[in-house]
N, C-alpha and C positions, 0 to 999 in steps of 0.2 A: 667281714670285714670292716660293715659299718660300727659294728660295737669297740675294734680299735679304732678307726679315725673317731668316734665319737670321745673317747678315752683323753685328745686330744686337745678338745675343746670343750674338754667337761673348767667350771669356772669354780669349785673346791681349791682350797690351800695346797700347795704343794707339801705332803706330808714326807718332812728334812728325816725324823728319825728312822724312818721305813726303809728312805736311801742308805744312812751307814748303814744298819742291819744288811742290810742286804748285803752291801761291798764290802765289808769286813766278813761275814760269809763268804762270798765269794773267794778272797784270797784266804781261807781257812778251808773253803772246797779244794782250791788249785793244789794248796800246799800235802793235802790231804794227797790229790790222785796222783801228785810227783814225789810221796813216800817220804816227805821233807819234815819237819819236827818244828822249825818257825824260818821269820824271814826278819832280815834287819833293814828296814825302812829309813834311805833320806834325800831320798829324791823328795822336794815337799811334795810334788804334785800327787806321785803317789802317796805319802803321807794324807796331802788331805783327802785321798780315793779311799784309805783305808781303817783311819780313824774320825774321818771330819773335823782334824783343826785344822788352820792355817798360821802362819807368821811371816809376815813379810815376803811371802812365797817369793817376788821376784830376788829380791837381795839373797834368801837361803838358798835360789841355784848356783852363788857364787861360795858360797859361803859354808862350810859343813859344819855346823850348827846347834843339829835337831835332827830329834829324828824316835823310831819306835819296832818296837821287839814285839814280834803278834807271833806268836802259839798256832799251831795247826789245831789245838782245844786247851787254852787256860786262859790266864790274864793277860791284857794289852801294857803294856808297860811304854807309856811317852817320855821321853829322857827330852826334858824343854826349858829353854833359856830360862835363868830365876827369876827376868824379870819379866816376864811372859805366862808364867804359871795361871794366872785369871784367865789366858783367853782359855782355855780346856776345863779349866776346874766345872765338876757334875754332867761332863759330856759324858753319855749313856757308852758308849764306844772305848772310853779311857777308863784303863783299871787303876792309874799308879799313874803319877806326875811326878819323873825325878830329876833332877839337875844334869843337863849336859855337859860334854865335855865338846872344845873347841879342838881343829885337828889341824885348820886353816896355817897357813906360814904367817897368814897377817892378824891372823888372833896374838897366835903363841909362837912368833920366829924361833927362836933356835930350841926351843923347848918341846918342840915338836912329837921328840920321838919319844920323851919321857909322857906329854900328856896320851900321846901315842896308847902309852904300855898302862898307863890310868885307867884310856876309857875301855880298852880290851879287860883289866880283870873287874871292869866296871861290868859289862855286858858278861862276862864269865859268869859273874857273882848273880845278877838275874836271871840269867837262861839256865843257870843251876834250881833255883828258888820255883821261877818260873814254868820252864820246861821240863827239866831233870829227865831220868833214863839215861842210857848209854851210848844212845846216836848224840855226836856232839857236829853234826854241820850243821850251818847255819846256811842259807840265802840270801841273800844282801844283795840289794838292788844300785847301790854306788858308797862305795868307797875310797879315800887318800890311800894312797897307797903304803904308807908309813902304818897307816890304822889294819889293811890285809896282813900284815908280816903282825903286825899286833895281834889281830886274834891267833894268828897260826901259835903262837907263842906260847897262849896260855890256853890251850887245846879245843881251839875250835875249828873249825875245816870249813872255812868260806865257802860255798857255793853261788852259779847267779842267780840271783833272782831281780833279771832285769825279767827274764820269761815269766817268771810267776804271776812278777804284777801287770804285764802285760794281758797275757791268757783270762788274769783274772776281768781286767777292765773292758775285757772285748763284749761281753753279752752284757745287755743294761733288763735291770728292770721296767715293769712298765710303767712304774710312777717315776725313774728316773727317764724315760723317754718324754714326758709328759713337762718332769723341769727341763730337758733338754730344749722343747722344743717354747719352753715358755722364755727360755732365756735367752734364744733364739730372735724370737721377736721383738727384742727389743734394741738389736742392732738392724733389723728390716726397720726399724720407725727410723733410727737412724739415719740409716742409708737413704729413706725421704725426706727428711729435713737437709740435709747433705744434699739431694740431688734438687729440690726444692728452692738452693740459695746457690746453686752450683750456674756460671757463666762462663763465657768467652772474657780473658784477659784475668781471673783468677788463676794463683798459681796453683798446682799440684799438692804441695805441703799447706794449704789452705784448706781446699779442700777433705784434706788428709783429717786434718785435726777439727773440722766438721764433723767426720764420720768416729771418733776418739775418744771426741766429746760428748756426740750426744748419745755413745756409747755410756761411758763413763754418769754420765747426768742418771741416766737408765738403770745406773748398779752394777754397770763391765766394770772392771777393774783394770785393766793392760790389753797394749796390742802384741803379737809377736811376734809379725812386719809390717813392714812399711813398701806394700805393692799396691801402690795406686800409680800408676802411670797412662800418662799422652799422649794424644797422634807417633811419634816416628820411637818413643820412648814403651813403647808396650810389644814391639817386637828385637832383641829373640823380649822374652819374660825373663821373671827376678829380676830386674834394674828395679833399685830403692826410687822411693818419691824424691822427685827430690824440688826445685826454685822454679821451672818451665813453665813459663807462662801459656797456658789452654787458646788455644783459637777456636775458632767457629768450623764447626764439623769435624775438628780433633775425634779421633776415637778414645772414647776413656774409660781404661779395662781397671778391672781393683779387685782382691782377694781379700775380703775381710781379714777371719784370722785373729780373731779379739777373745778373749777371754771377760766374761759376760759375767752377768750374776750366778753365784752356788759355785764356778770357776768352769761352766761351760765351756768349750772351745765353740763359739759359733762361728763357723765356717761356708761362708757362699759365697760366689765372685759373679759379678755381673759387668757388660761393657752395657753404653752404648754413647750417643757421639752427642757432644758439646755445642749448647746453643740450639737456634729452632732451624737448623737446615738437616737436612733430612739425609739419609745416609745414601752414601757411592752406592753405586754397582757392587764396588770391590770392599766397600765395608758388609754388604745385606752378602755376598758369595763366604765373608771369613764367619759372617754370624750363623747363617744357616748350617754352614757346616759343624762348628760348634756346638749347634742347637742336637744336627742329629745324629752328629757322637755322645751327648748328653743325652739325649733318648736311648738312645741301642743301648747304651749301656747298662743305666739305667733299670730297663725293662726284665735284663738278666739274671739278673737277682734273685736268688731265690735260697732257700734253708739247703746244701749239702751239696750243692753248687763248689765242687775245688777252686780251687782258689790261679793255679796253673791251667784247668776250663777254662775258667772265667776270661782268663788271660788273652786265651786261644779264640773265645769268640767274639770278642769286642771289636769295636768299629773299627779300621784297618784306617789310617788316613791317607789322601792320597799322598805320593811319594814326591811332591814339592813340600808339603808339610810336615814331614818322618825328622826330620832335621832337624825342628825346633819345636818335637814335642815334646809334652809335658813331662816333670817328673816322674808320675805316676798316672796307672789310669784309675784307681780309686785306695781308700786309705781308711780304717778303720778313722771313732771319732768320738768323744765322749766330755776329759776334761784335757785334751788336745790332741795333737794326730797320733791315733793308736793303732796298733795290730788287729786287723791284719794291712800290710803293705803291698798292692798289687802292681808288678812292675811291667811294665811294655815288653813283648814278645820280645824286641830289639835288644829291649835291657837283662835277659835272660840269665848273663855270664855276670851280674853286679850283685847279684845277689835274691834273686827272683826263688820261692820256696809255694810249699804247695800246703795244701788244710783245706778246709771246709767254712763256706761262710754257716753264721748258726742264727737260727735265729733272735731275733731279737739285739742281732747287733744294728748299731747304728756308720754306719756308711758313706760318706762324702765323693761322689760320684767327681771325674774331672776332666776338663777339656779345656786346651787351647790349640788353637788355628794362630799361626801366622807362619810363611812361606821363607827359605832360606835368603837375605838377604831381602826379604818382600818392604812395603814403608807401615803396615800395621799389624795385630795382632788380636786377638780375640779369648778373651777368657771365663770362662764358666762353670760354675761347680755347682751342687745340689747336695743334700742331706738326704739318704734316704735308708729308713726305718724296716727292715728284712724280716720279713713277718710269712710265716706261712699260708696268709692267703696273699700273696705278692710282696713289693715293693710299696711302702707308702712315703711319700713324700715329706716333707720336715719342713718346707719351707711357705712362705705364702707369696714372697716377694717376687713378683711376676719377671718373665721372660720379656722381652722387646717381639712380642706376637709380627709385631707388620712390620720387624726385619728381614725375617725368611723370605 
């Protein structure tokens, strides 16, 4: 364990090329394991993972205009906006760049069927050239409805590509874990900066602005949620930040959910009271329970442990807090919330599935405690590196030890 922990604090620069090649290798390894010849990647987060490229990541989440064909073996072709070629030229994980076809109605209007046909014909030609063979199955992680029909019309057989990419992203290289921790450090610095300026009379959205601004100033990219609330707005959870004025003694709870440097999902949650007032007995009880839930579930993590077994062994919230439980016990983390997603045993009917934790997964352990119809709630979350030597906490931002 000392050697693993030491690598996290090694000051040497992150080897981005190693990360890119590892990730592309993961995609190809999963394709091979699933006996699939290639995957078409259009989700911009998956595209960044597999190729190391990015171009207007948030905008392209809702505008289908760039994608890549990644064979299990063979050259990688990136289809890019013609104005964006320069962003990926010379990148060692991209063998060729071609113009991309837009398929969304905003871009091509009533010509969508025509453009979908041209898109599919172009893809089929590249597939024949770079993949070859008689197997025409093509894993697809995201596509427009017209696009799927067009792929079938040119003889390709679309298959589920989300499973390919989620399984690929789940297991990190050690260099990737190093980069994740370094990215996480930027949001932790932003939290410390925000907390130093926090005061009674400040609005929630002012505090959130300090956090997001602090992240971006340190190389962060964008927030995925607005989960910073205070006082009675901390219970139930998932209320979004608004202009509520925070008062002395209010509980402030937040989930960072920020895409930081390198595209990593900087994901921790913290709670504390606003101002100089010490926490009340009720606030201490909430915090102590959330802390115990967090510590218990973190200690369970080990390679080979089944997801459903983990859920069964997880901390059991007392009855008053079950109704307002969090959405999950734990989830994978990397370039976003990733596979696996561990459900509460009470929510098994909504999609709980089995599998096993693997070495070098990063798993975020979640804790939320707020009684149904209670006044406040406490949210805590920690990212943990799953290793053969035991779980290694990746966050350096302290919890409130004097609240327990």
